[in-house]
N, C-alpha and C positions, 0 to 999 in steps of 0.2 A: 504493499499500499504505499502511495506517495505521502511525503511529509504534509502536504496540503490537506489530503483525505483525513490522515491521522489527527491533524489539527482541528478538522470540522468535527470529527467523532468526540475529540477531547471536550471542545466547547459544549457539546450537545451533553456529553455525560455530566459535565459540571453544572449545566443548567438543569438538569434532571436529579441532581443529588446522588447520582451513582458514582461518580468520580472517584469518591474515597475508596471504593472497593476495588478499583483497578481492574480493567478488562482489556485484555490484548486481543484485538481482532485481526491481526496482521497474517494469521495463519489459519483463519477461517475457511471452512468448506461450505458448500451450499448446504450442508446438514445443519450447521450451526446458524446460518442464516435464515433458513426456513424456520427453525425452532423459535429462534429470536423474534421473526416477523409474525409468528402467529398471535403474538398479543395485540388485541384491538386497541389498547391504549396504555398509558402507563411508561415505566422506564424502558421496558423492553422493546415497545413500539418506537420510542424516541430513538434508541440506539439502532434499530433496523433502518428508520428513516435517515439518520445521521450517515450511516454507512452507506447507504445508497446515494445519498446528495454528495458525499465525498467522492465516491466513484463516478457520479453524473459530472460534477465540477471538474474533476481531474480529466475526464474525457472532453468535455467542452472546451476546457483550456488547451488541450492537443488538437482539437479540431476533428475528434472523432465522432462526436455527437453534437447535433444541432437542434436543441430542444427549443420549442417556442418559449418566450419570456414569460408567457401566462401560465405555464406548466408548474405546478405546485409540488410541494415536497410529497404530498400525500398521492397525487397523480403518478408521480415517478415510482414511489413505493408500490403502488398497484400494479403498474406495469411490469415491475420486476417480480413480484409475488405471483402475477398471472404466468410469466414466463417459466418460473420455477414450478408452478404446479402443474404445467404441462410436460415437464421433463424430470421427473423424480430419478430416473436412471443416471442423471448427470450430477446429483447432488454431492457426490464424492469430490467434484471438482473444485478448484479455488472460487471462493464466494465473490472477489472481485471480477473474475473472468465472467462467470456467470451473470453477474449484474450488468457488466459491461456489454456483453451480448445482448441481453434483453434491451438495454438503452440504445444500443447501435441499430437494432432492427426496428424500434418504436421511432427513434428521432435520427435518421439518417441524414448526413450532410448531402446537400446537392446545390447546383448552381441556380435552380429555380428558387424563387420566393415560395417558402411554404405560408399557408393560410390555414 
């Protein structure tokens, strides 16, 4: 995970009050991401969303994902969760790889203006 993504997760954890416990998400697989993202709200939901936002921001910075400015964190989380739910055979793969694939498919960069 990039330093930027790690910073996003750290800020989200601090805001949620979970930071004192210390969570290392750099080695997460899809299994850990799915389990964390099952929470409809609360600390795990915020960790899930922060992880996905970190991946999304990193990919946007690199020009790999072109999400609409109106896309919310909840929308990005829903996109990744839907992708994961359709691919349980891939949950052993790295979480950032899976989240990145979901976001690339949903928000590909193109020369055409997306509306």
